[in-house]
Every structure is written in C-alpha cells, then in structure tokens.
C-alpha positions as CSV (number, residue, x, y, z in Angstrom):
1,M,-28.2,-53.7,55.1
2,N,-24.8,-54.0,56.8
3,Q,-24.2,-51.8,59.8
4,N,-20.8,-50.2,60.2
5,L,-20.6,-48.0,63.3
6,G,-23.4,-45.4,62.9
7,I,-23.6,-45.8,59.1
8,S,-25.9,-48.3,57.3
9,V,-24.3,-49.7,54.2
10,D,-26.2,-51.4,51.4
11,F,-23.3,-53.7,50.7
12,Q,-25.2,-56.3,48.7
13,A,-26.4,-53.7,46.2
14,F,-22.9,-52.4,45.7
15,A,-21.4,-55.9,45.4
16,A,-24.0,-57.0,42.8
17,L,-23.1,-54.1,40.6
18,A,-19.4,-54.6,41.1
19,C,-19.7,-58.3,40.1
20,E,-21.2,-57.2,36.9
21,G,-18.1,-55.1,36.2
22,A,-20.1,-51.8,36.6
23,E,-19.2,-48.6,38.3
24,V,-20.9,-48.2,41.6
25,W,-22.4,-44.7,42.3
26,M,-23.1,-44.7,46.0
27,E,-24.8,-41.9,47.8
28,F,-24.1,-41.0,51.5
29,T,-27.1,-39.4,53.1
30,P,-26.2,-38.0,56.5
31,D,-28.4,-38.1,59.5
32,R,-28.1,-34.4,60.1
33,P,-28.2,-31.3,57.9
34,V,-25.6,-31.0,55.1
35,E,-23.0,-28.2,55.4
36,A,-19.6,-27.5,53.9
37,A,-17.9,-29.7,56.5
38,F,-19.9,-32.7,55.2
39,F,-18.2,-32.5,51.7
40,D,-14.8,-32.0,53.4
41,A,-15.5,-35.2,55.4
42,M,-16.5,-37.1,52.2
43,G,-13.2,-36.0,50.5
44,S,-11.2,-37.0,53.6
45,A,-12.9,-40.4,53.7
46,L,-12.3,-40.9,50.0
47,A,-8.6,-40.1,50.3
48,A,-8.1,-42.3,53.4
49,A,-9.8,-45.3,51.8
50,N,-7.9,-45.0,48.6
51,E,-4.5,-44.4,50.3
52,A,-5.0,-47.5,52.6
53,T,-5.8,-49.7,49.6
54,G,-2.7,-48.8,47.8
55,P,-2.1,-47.7,44.2
56,D,-5.3,-49.5,43.1
57,G,-7.6,-47.3,45.2
58,F,-10.8,-47.2,43.1
59,G,-12.9,-44.4,44.7
60,A,-13.4,-41.2,42.8
61,S,-15.2,-37.9,43.1
62,V,-17.4,-36.1,45.6
63,I,-20.6,-35.1,43.9
64,P,-23.3,-33.1,45.7
65,T,-26.8,-34.4,45.6
66,V,-30.2,-33.3,46.9
67,A,-29.9,-35.3,50.1
68,G,-26.1,-35.7,50.5
69,G,-23.2,-36.6,48.3
70,V,-22.1,-39.3,45.8
71,T,-18.8,-41.1,45.5
72,I,-18.0,-43.4,42.5
73,L,-16.3,-46.7,42.9
74,K,-14.6,-47.5,39.7
75,Y,-14.5,-51.3,39.1
76,P,-13.5,-52.8,42.5
77,P,-11.3,-55.8,41.7
78,S,-13.1,-58.2,44.2
79,E,-15.9,-58.3,46.7
80,Q,-13.4,-58.4,49.5
81,A,-11.6,-55.3,48.2
82,L,-14.9,-53.6,48.0
83,R,-15.7,-54.5,51.6
84,D,-12.3,-53.4,52.8
85,W,-12.6,-50.1,51.0
86,L,-16.1,-49.4,52.4
87,D,-14.9,-50.2,56.0
88,L,-12.2,-47.6,55.7
89,Y,-14.5,-45.1,54.1
90,T,-17.2,-45.4,56.6
91,A,-14.8,-45.5,59.5
92,R,-13.4,-42.1,58.5
93,L,-16.8,-40.6,58.0
94,W,-17.8,-41.7,61.5
95,A,-14.6,-40.5,63.0
96,E,-15.3,-37.0,61.5
97,G,-18.8,-37.0,63.1
98,W,-21.0,-38.1,60.3
99,G,-23.5,-41.0,60.5
100,G,-26.2,-41.9,58.0
101,S,-26.9,-44.2,55.2
102,L,-24.7,-45.4,52.3
103,H,-26.8,-46.7,49.3
104,L,-27.0,-46.6,45.6
105,A,-27.4,-43.1,44.1
106,P,-31.0,-42.3,43.3
107,A,-30.5,-40.9,39.8
108,V,-33.5,-40.7,37.5
109,R,-33.8,-40.9,33.8
110,R,-35.4,-37.8,32.4
111,P,-37.9,-38.5,29.6
112,D,-36.4,-39.0,26.2
113,W,-37.9,-35.9,24.8
114,Q,-36.0,-33.8,27.3
115,R,-32.6,-35.5,26.9
116,D,-32.7,-35.8,23.1
117,L,-34.1,-32.4,22.3
118,H,-32.6,-31.1,19.1
119,A,-34.6,-28.0,18.1
120,P,-34.0,-24.2,18.1
121,I,-33.6,-23.4,21.8
122,L,-33.6,-19.8,23.1
123,T,-30.2,-19.6,24.9
124,V,-28.8,-16.8,27.0
125,F,-25.1,-16.9,27.7
126,A,-23.8,-14.7,30.6
127,S,-20.5,-13.8,32.0
128,Y,-20.6,-13.0,35.7
129,G,-17.8,-11.1,37.6
130,E,-17.8,-13.6,40.4
131,T,-19.0,-17.1,41.4
132,P,-22.9,-16.9,41.4
133,A,-24.0,-16.3,44.9
134,A,-27.0,-17.8,46.7
135,A,-29.3,-15.0,45.7
136,L,-28.5,-15.4,42.1
137,C,-29.1,-19.2,42.3
138,E,-32.5,-18.5,43.8
139,A,-33.2,-15.9,41.1
140,A,-32.3,-18.4,38.4
141,V,-34.5,-21.1,39.9
142,G,-37.3,-18.6,40.2
143,W,-37.0,-17.9,36.5
144,A,-37.1,-21.6,35.7
145,R,-40.2,-22.0,37.8
146,R,-42.0,-19.2,35.9
147,H,-41.1,-20.6,32.4
148,G,-40.4,-24.4,32.7
149,G,-42.6,-27.4,33.5
150,P,-43.6,-28.7,37.0
151,D,-40.8,-31.2,37.6
152,E,-37.5,-30.0,39.1
153,Y,-34.1,-31.6,38.6
154,L,-30.6,-31.0,40.0
155,L,-28.0,-31.8,37.3
156,S,-24.8,-32.7,39.2
157,G,-21.7,-34.5,38.1
158,G,-23.4,-36.6,35.5
159,L,-26.4,-37.3,37.7
160,T,-29.9,-36.2,37.1
161,L,-31.6,-36.0,40.5
162,A,-35.3,-35.3,41.1
163,D,-35.7,-32.5,43.6
164,T,-39.1,-32.5,45.3
165,T,-38.1,-30.5,48.4
166,G,-38.9,-27.0,47.1
167,E,-35.3,-26.0,47.9
168,L,-33.7,-26.4,44.4
169,G,-32.1,-22.9,44.7
170,R,-30.4,-23.8,47.9
171,H,-29.2,-27.2,46.5
172,L,-28.0,-25.5,43.3
173,H,-25.8,-23.1,45.3
174,R,-24.6,-25.7,47.7
175,A,-23.5,-27.9,44.8
176,L,-21.8,-25.0,43.0
177,E,-19.6,-24.4,46.0
178,Q,-18.3,-28.0,45.5
179,R,-18.2,-28.5,41.7
180,R,-16.9,-26.5,38.8
181,M,-20.2,-26.8,37.0
182,I,-23.7,-27.5,38.1
183,G,-27.2,-27.3,36.5
184,A,-30.9,-27.4,37.2
185,C,-33.9,-28.0,35.0
186,R,-37.7,-27.5,35.1
187,A,-39.7,-29.6,32.7
188,S,-42.5,-32.2,32.5
189,A,-42.9,-35.8,31.6
190,Q,-44.6,-35.0,28.3
191,P,-43.2,-32.5,25.7
192,G,-43.8,-29.0,26.9
193,P,-42.0,-26.0,28.4
194,L,-38.4,-26.6,29.5
195,A,-36.2,-24.2,31.4
196,R,-32.6,-25.2,32.0
197,I,-29.9,-23.5,34.1
198,S,-26.1,-24.1,33.9
199,L,-23.7,-22.3,36.2
200,T,-19.9,-22.6,36.6
201,A,-17.8,-21.7,39.6
202,H,-15.8,-19.3,37.4
203,G,-18.8,-17.3,36.4
204,H,-20.1,-18.7,33.1
205,A,-23.8,-19.3,32.9
206,S,-26.3,-20.4,30.3
207,Y,-30.1,-20.2,30.5
208,Q,-32.2,-22.1,28.0
209,L,-35.9,-21.9,27.3
210,Y,-37.9,-24.2,25.0
211,D,-41.6,-24.2,24.5
212,P,-43.1,-26.2,21.6
213,E,-46.2,-23.9,21.6
214,F,-44.2,-20.8,20.6
215,A,-41.9,-19.8,17.8
216,P,-38.6,-18.4,19.1
217,I,-39.6,-14.8,18.3
218,E,-42.6,-15.2,20.5
219,L,-40.2,-15.7,23.4
220,A,-38.5,-12.4,23.0
221,Q,-40.0,-11.0,26.2
222,Q,-38.8,-14.0,28.2
223,A,-35.3,-13.4,26.7
224,R,-35.3,-9.9,28.0
225,E,-36.2,-11.1,31.4
226,T,-33.5,-13.8,31.3
227,L,-30.8,-11.3,30.2
228,T,-31.3,-9.4,33.4
229,I,-30.9,-12.3,35.9
230,G,-28.1,-11.3,38.2
231,C,-27.4,-8.1,36.2
232,E,-25.6,-6.6,39.2
233,Y,-22.9,-9.3,38.5
234,T,-23.1,-9.4,34.7
235,R,-20.1,-8.5,32.6
236,W,-21.8,-9.4,29.4
237,A,-24.9,-11.4,28.3
238,A,-26.6,-12.2,25.0
239,A,-29.7,-14.1,23.8
240,T,-29.4,-16.3,20.7
241,L,-30.7,-19.6,19.4
242,T,-28.7,-22.9,19.7
243,D,-29.7,-26.3,18.4
244,R,-29.4,-28.3,21.6
245,Q,-29.0,-28.0,25.4
246,S,-25.9,-26.7,26.9
247,N,-23.5,-27.0,29.8
248,G,-22.1,-23.6,30.5
249,W,-20.8,-22.0,27.3
250,A,-20.1,-25.4,25.7
251,I,-22.2,-24.7,22.7
252,L,-21.6,-21.0,22.2
253,R,-20.0,-22.0,18.9
254,R,-23.1,-23.8,17.9
255,T,-25.2,-20.6,17.7
256,L,-27.5,-21.0,14.8
257,G,-26.7,-18.9,11.8
258,Q,-23.3,-17.6,12.9
259,K,-19.7,-18.7,13.5
260,I,-18.5,-17.0,16.6
261,P,-15.1,-15.3,16.0
262,A,-14.2,-15.2,19.7
263,P,-10.8,-16.1,21.1
264,G,-10.0,-19.8,21.5
265,W,-10.2,-19.7,25.3
266,T,-13.7,-18.3,25.3
267,I,-15.7,-21.4,26.1
268,A,-13.4,-22.8,28.8
269,H,-12.5,-19.7,30.7
270,N,-14.4,-16.7,32.0
271,N,-12.5,-13.4,31.7
272,P,-12.7,-9.8,32.9
273,A,-12.3,-8.8,29.2
274,W,-16.1,-9.4,28.8
275,S,-16.6,-6.2,30.8
276,T,-15.0,-4.4,27.8
277,Y,-15.5,-6.7,24.7
278,V,-18.3,-9.0,23.4
279,P,-17.7,-12.4,21.8
280,D,-19.8,-11.4,18.7
281,A,-22.8,-9.3,17.6
282,F,-26.2,-10.7,18.7
283,G,-29.7,-9.4,18.3
284,M,-30.2,-9.0,22.0
285,Q,-27.4,-8.3,24.5
286,L,-26.9,-6.9,28.0
287,L,-24.0,-4.4,27.8
288,N,-22.4,-1.7,29.9
289,D,-21.0,1.8,29.2
290,E,-17.6,0.5,28.2
291,H,-19.1,-1.8,25.6
292,L,-21.2,1.0,24.1
293,S,-18.2,3.3,24.0
294,R,-16.5,0.9,21.6
295,F,-19.5,0.6,19.2
296,A,-18.9,1.9,15.7
297,D,-22.6,2.9,15.4
298,T,-25.5,2.4,17.8
299,S,-28.0,4.5,15.8
300,K,-30.0,1.5,14.5
301,W,-30.1,-0.3,17.9
302,A,-32.6,0.2,20.7
303,V,-30.7,0.9,23.9
304,T,-32.6,0.7,27.2
305,E,-31.0,1.2,30.6
306,V,-32.3,-1.7,32.9
307,A,-30.0,-1.1,35.9
308,A,-27.1,1.1,36.8
309,R,-24.6,1.0,33.8
310,S,-26.5,-2.0,32.4
311,Y,-28.3,-1.6,29.0
312,L,-30.5,-3.9,27.0
313,V,-29.3,-3.5,23.4
314,E,-31.7,-4.9,20.7
315,A,-31.6,-5.0,17.0
316,P,-34.5,-3.4,15.2
317,D,-35.3,-6.7,13.4
318,L,-35.4,-9.3,16.2
319,A,-37.5,-11.6,14.0
320,A,-34.6,-12.0,11.7
321,W,-32.2,-12.9,14.6
322,L,-34.7,-15.4,16.1
323,R,-35.5,-17.3,13.0
324,P,-35.1,-21.1,13.5
325,Q,-32.0,-21.0,11.2
326,G,-30.5,-17.9,12.8
327,P,-29.8,-14.5,11.3
328,P,-29.3,-14.0,7.6
329,P,-25.7,-13.4,6.6
330,E,-26.3,-9.8,5.6
331,I,-28.0,-9.0,8.9
332,L,-25.1,-10.5,10.8
333,A,-22.5,-8.7,8.7
334,A,-24.3,-5.3,9.2
335,A,-24.5,-5.9,13.0
336,R,-20.8,-6.8,13.2
337,A,-20.0,-3.6,11.4
338,D,-22.1,-1.6,13.9
339,F,-20.4,-3.4,16.9
340,G,-17.0,-2.8,15.3
341,P,-14.2,-2.7,17.9
342,A,-16.5,-3.9,20.7
343,I,-16.1,-7.4,19.3
344,A,-13.1,-9.2,20.8
345,P,-10.3,-9.8,18.4
346,A,-9.6,-13.5,17.8
347,D,-6.0,-13.1,19.2
348,L,-7.1,-11.4,22.5
349,P,-4.9,-12.9,25.2
350,R,-6.6,-15.0,27.8
351,N,-5.3,-12.7,30.6
352,A,-6.6,-9.6,28.9
353,D,-8.8,-7.4,31.2
354,S,-9.4,-4.5,28.9
C-alpha cells in the first residue's frame, strides 16, 4: 500500500487493472462516519483531479457504497498518469478533512439464479409524491426482510454490495440522496425467496417478490402488504406480474398479459398526474378518492379503505390476473371498461397534474 498523506492507496492493484486495459472501480472508505459532506468531498476531489490532468481526465462518478463511495477510473493512459491523478485526488480529499483507505471496490457476484431469474415475478409499481424518506426506506427493507432470503445486498450504480451491517435501510436512504436510482435485495445463495427494492429520487418505486414454493396467486396477501408501503406518500400503486427483475419502472411495459397504454414519458418520469389517473387497469391497485371518482363502474371491484383517502381496489377474480401468463384478454378489456376515464390517455402531457 502506498501512503499519501492520511490516505492509504492500493496503487499496485489499480495499476495492475489499468495495465490490462480495464476500468478501475476504486472505493474510498473514510476513517470517520459517512455524511453528506463526504460525497461532496469525493465530487470535489474528482473534479479537481480531472481538471488538473486536462481534457483527458479519466475519473467518473461518485457511487455510494456500504462503507464509503466508489469512483471509476476509465482507462488511464499510463501508470504515471494514474499515479498523478491519484495524488491530486487524495490531496483534495485530505484537504477537505477526509482520511481513510483507497482500494478496489468490494463488489460481489450474486448467484446466477438471482441475476438470471426469468420467471413470473410479483411486481408492485408505486408512484410517490416525494423522494422516499428515511422512514420509507426502513419500511421497504423491513418488508424485504420479512419476505426475502437471509442475505442483504445494496444495489448501487452498477455495483452489487453485500451488506452485513444490519443497517441496509440507512444505507439505502443515504445512497438515494446521492443517486437518481438505488436498489436493495434480500435473497439466498440457493434458489429461494427473493425480495427486491428499487427506488428513484423522483419518486418511482418497484417492489418485487419471487418464491419458487408458491404460485403467484398464493402471494396475494404479500401483494396487499406491499401496496401499502409508504401509502402516506403514494399517488398510485399496482400489483402485477412481470417476467424479470426491474429497476424502477423500467419494465412496466413488460407486464405479463397486457400492453400498457400509458403516455410515452411514463417510465422515465414520475408525475403528479398519477394522483388523478392510472397507467392502466390492474387486478390490485392502491387508489385515492380522485381515481375512484373517475371510474366508470366500481360495482364489481372490492374497495377497502386502508388509510385516509387510500383504498385497496381488487378485482373479484384475482386468480385470473395472477396467472403466470397474465390476465386473459376479455378480463383485461372488461377491467379497462370499468376504469374508463381513470386510465390516462396516451397523449396526456408530461406536465399534466390533473
């Protein structure tokens, strides 16, 4: 280890990767508790090192981890250029009051069954009215602990990081304050229950639950619980089946058995309009008074108030909605007719709020 000021640097490990033409993912672990100023200092150090090395500055990103933060070095042109960049980077970190250790990022490879899972997965999509707060992150992790396997992972900026601290909720919230999207997962080394969380800074969320011991319809009660996570923030939420794991709303349009007719901006942008409209009809949704006032016909739906102005709305034939192949066309068509003008028109403007 090379010592630069109060920061130990595993230069040989970085240089070995750089010589192979690989990106270098380096983690800085500070010698005192991480706080918001830590990530500011990492960003400042990154900018200073890149600026001083000219137009070919090769540092990128500040990615929160369990123990600190990661910066990516994209193909340093030479060992000397790498050394010069690291000297500038660590000098700025030290000047801003941060000592610690700079080493290769400790990413782990989740078991193949987790990463390559392609099966009907119970997925809840939610739109929140604000960035998920610390309490919601803790509630989400609590849900994952009840329904997933024993191993905890923080999913941050392309990294999968084992979290054995018991503080996954805190790390999830801390990372979300720095990144547009963050995730967490509870699973096990062998195929078994998996619970995955994906949150975005603009208020999109997805919660996914898979258990090879149960058919999707047998997870209906867990779906009801999932729909009410953070219901005090929820504009709209729905439970459905997708064929793979999701980041945010990225696979909303891969819902099994239906082609979502929602506006083109739906996946990329959260919107106050979801307090008024829904993207499509689903067999289980969390809705409010405004949604229900737009329904053409609620007579066939079970409507249960679960919080102030929040209602769990369920189809009478949940087994049809939670088939591995999704709802039959005639069931979906009848539901869309019942929802009527509550479904957002495809040309709804992105800035619509009613």
